N, C-alpha and C positions, 0 to 999 in steps of 0.2 A: 503548167505549173502556176500556182497562185501565190500571191504575196499581198499583204494588206496595203491598201491605199495609204494608210497612215505611215507605214514604213517608207514607202516611196516618197511621200511628201516630206517626211522628216529628212531624208537624205538630200532632197533637192533644196530644202530650206536651211538645214544646219550642216550639211556635208556628210561625207562618208567617214567611217562606217556608222550604221545604226546598230547600237549594242543593246541587246536584251538578254539578261542573264549571262550565259557563257557563249552566246552566239553573236557574232559580228557579221553584218550584212552590208555589202557594197552594191551600189546601184550604178547602172550605165544606161544612157539614152542614145540610141542611134540605129541606123539601118543594120549595122553589124556590130559586134562587140569584141573587145580585146580579151586577152587572157590575164589572169592574176598570177603574179610571181612573187615569191617570198622565200624565207628559209624553209617554210613548210613544203614547198615544191622543189627544193634545191635550186631555187631561182629558175633560170631558163631551162633546166634539165627536164622539168615535168610541169609545165604551166597548167594552171587550173582554168578551164573555160567558164565564161559567164553563161547562164542559162536564160533563154528567152521567156518572158512572162506573157500571160494572156491579156494583160491590161495595159493601158497607156494613160498618161495624164491628159493628153490633148486629143479629143475626138478627131478621127479621120487623119491623124498625123502619120506621115510616112515613116516616122521613127518608132522603134519599139523600145520597151523597157526590159532591161536585162539585170540579172543579179548574180552575185557570188557570195556564198556564206561560209564562214569558218567557225568551228567550235574550238574555243580557246579557254585556258585557265583564266579564272576571273582576276588574277593578278598579273596577267601577261602584258608584255610590251612587244609590239610587232612592227617591223619595217616591211614595206612592200612597194611594188611598182606595177604599172600596167604594161602589157606586152602585145605588140601587133604581130600575129602569127604569119602575116604575109611579108612584111618588111623585115621581120625578126629583130625589131628594135623596141626598146623599152621607152616609156614616156610617163610623165607624172599624171596622177589622178586629178582631173579638173574639179572634182567635188571634195577634195581634201587640201586645204591650204597649208597643212603642217608637213614640212619636209626637212630632211637632214642630209648633210654631206655624207655620201657613202664611201668616200676614200678612194674611189676608182674613177674619178672624173665625172660623176653624175650625182643625182640626189634621189633619195628614197622618201616616199610618204611614210608616215608612221602614226600610230595611235596607242594609247594606254587603255587597257580594260579597266572596269570601274573600281576594282579593289587594289589599285596601285597608282603610283605617281612618280615623277622624277625624284631622285634622292635629294633630300633637303641639304645634304652635305655638299652637293655640287653647286649650290647657290651662294654667290658672294654676299657676305653680311657686313653691314657697316660697323658693327661693334667688335669685329674680330681683327686682331693684329695680323698683318699680312707679311709673309716671308718675302725675302728679296730674290728676284730672278736675275740672272746674268747670262748673256750669250757669249760663246767662245768658239773659235775656230781651232780645230785640232788636226794634226796629220793623220791620214788614214793608215799609214804604216803598212802592216801586213795585209790590209784589206784591198788596197788599190795603190798602184805605183803613182807617185808624184801627185797625190790628191790631198784635199782638205775637206773637212766636214763640220757642220754646225752641231754643237751640243749646248745644252742649257743646264745651269746649276741653280738649285733652289736652296737658299739658306733660311732655316726657320727663325722666327722672331724670338730667339732665346740666346743666352750667352754661353751656356754650358756646352761641352763636347757631346756630339750626338752620333748615332749610327747613320750609315749611308744606305740609301735605296737606289740601285741602278735600274733604269727602266729602258727596256728595248722598245723600239717604235716610239721613242720619246716625244717626237713632235706630235703624234696623234694623241698620246696620253695627256700631253700638256694642253692641247687645244680642243680636241674632240672629247677627251676624257676628263678634262678639268681637274686633273690630279692635284695641282698646286692648291687650288681652292679647297678641294676635299681635305687635304692635309692641314691647311690653315684652320678649317672648322673643327676637325677632329682633335687637333692640339688644343684649341680654345675650349672645347667641351671636355677636355681631359679623357678622351676616349683612346688616345694613343700617346706614347711618349714622343717628344719632338724628334724628328728625323730630317736629315738632309737628302736631297735627291739629285741624281745625275740623269738627265733626259738625253738619251743617245739617239741620234738620227740614224735611220737605216740606209742601206745602199740603193734604195729604190729598185731598179731592175736587177740588182744583185742581192736583194733582200733574202730570198730563199737560200741562196748559196751561203750567205753570212749567218743565217739562223738555223740551218739544218745541222745542228751539233758541230759547229765550226770551231776548231782550236785556233784558227787564225783570228777569229773574233775575240776569243779569250786572251790571246797575246796582245791584241790591240787594247783591250780593256786594261790589262795589267801594265802595259808599257806607256799608254797615252792618257787614259781616262783617270785611273786611280791617282797617279802623281798630281794631275791638275786638281782633282777634287781635294786631295790632302792640302794642297797649297792654298786653295781659295775658300775652303770650308773648315770649320772647327769640328773635326771628326774624332770619334773615339779611337784610341790607340788600339789597333787590331791585334798587336802582340799581347796586350794585356786583356783584350776582350775577343778572343778568337771566335770567329763565326758570327760576330755581332751584326754584320751588314746583311742587306737583303737584295733580292733581284726580282724583277717583275716583268711579265710579258704576256701577250695574248696571241693565240693562233700559232704561227711559227715562232713568234716571240715567246709564247708560253713554253714551247719545247726548248727554246734556247735558254730561258730562265732556269728550267729544271736541269738542263745540261750544265749550266754554269755552276749551280749549287753542287751537283754531283762531282764536278771536276775541281772546284775550288772551295771546298767546304770550310777550310780554315779562314776564309774571308766571308763567304756568302752562306751563312747557316740558315737563312730564312728565305724561302722561295714562294713566290705568288705566281701561280700558273693559271691563266684564264683561257678556257676553250682551246686547249693545246692540240697540236697535230702530233701524233705519236707514230704513225706509219704512213707509207705511201705505196700503193700498188701491192699491198700484202706484205711488205717488208718493213719491220720495225726500225726506227732510228736508234742510234747508238745509246741514247739515254736509257732506253728500255733495257738493253743488255746490262748496263751498269746497275740498274735496279735489281735485275735478276741475280746479279752477283753480290747484292747487298753492299754496294759501294757507298761510302759516306752515310752510314746508318743513323747518324745523330742529327740529320737535317730536320728542320721544322718546316713543314709543307702546308700550303693552302692551295686547294684546287677548286675551281668552280667551272660549270659548263651550263649551257642553255638547254632546257627541255625541248626547245623547238628547233634545234640545230642538228646537222648531220654528224657532228663529232661527238654527240652525247654518248653513244655506245662505247666508243673508243676511250673516252675519259673514264667511264665506269670501269672498263677493263683495267686501265692502268691504276686507278684507285684501288681496285681489288688486289692487284699485284703488289702495290705499296703496302697495303695492310698485311698481306700474306708474308711479306718480308720484314714486318715489324717496324716500318717507318712511322714517325710521328706525323700523321697527315690528317688534316681537316678537309672535308669535302662538302660542297653544296651545289645543288642544282637550282637555278633560277628560271622563272617562266619568261624566257626570251630566246633570241636567236644569236647569231654570230655577228655582233656589231658593237661599236664603242659605247653606245648609249646603254646597252644592257650591261656591259662590263663596268662602265662608270657607276651605274646605280648599285651594283653589288660589291664593288671593290672595297668600300669602307669596312665591310665585315672581315675581309682578309687582313687588312692593315691592323684592325683592332685585335685580331687573334695573334699576329706575329710580332706586333710592337706595342704590347700593353703598357699602361702607365706603371711606372715603378712604384713599389710600396715605400 
């Protein structure tokens, strides 16, 4: 296999990957080479091996040059790691200094293709009024006996009463997703009406149990979270504005967001579901059955999913089912995978769709 010396030199000088057009090439130098893992390979499920090249940078060097190339949309964002097939452990790319917390105790390398960039709404701006964040401890009630959990409330920098957005996996959306900053900027730019936010912490090892269409989670939300939010925030009267609140989540949280809207439409008439999980081992979750029965038909829905992730086909399936049952659903596919950076960069579109500025 041949690869230009220029590509090899650029990788060693400026780092991985070397991008030309829609092709991203990563270089490795060593006696042996690792594998490349990412959403494209379902991570460790199908690692992509590096290929050995016929040229080296140093004559008579015992090390070889290896490469792995990916064809990607020109507006793609991709996270990846290197994987040792012998030890079966992942490790960072020494030729890429850009890394991000992957939420499962490690870090992924990342890169943007040339026709995209981080969302400007996720960047803190000095000229924008900032909403107030407050931390609270709440009883876990139906979720866990004799427990408490952290939640965070966001109050927008306005005086009038506003709708509430409940966010599952709130700690991740607050920190990795920069949601408070995004909302500050969208309000300042008059792209959305002001909203308040309740960032809910998940149960960590209990997360799947709590988010797989759990009525216990809905009871906790109704009994603990909403009374606190009404007390601490200036919210719209939901009796006078039925369905004015919203709910957001990603992955299992995206499933739980949709289930929340379907089961509590009188409160949560606006649902933002990102890269949601809708089935497991061939069996649909209860939210899908509610859609088939046209439950809560007046919901306003936003769905998005990554073109590079394994859940894309299932999100397409549920989008088609929602359309067939005449739900008001907006759907978008972004050029990314299953991660908070991709969700962060696309989220402003869903917020602008479901919480537009009032005339």
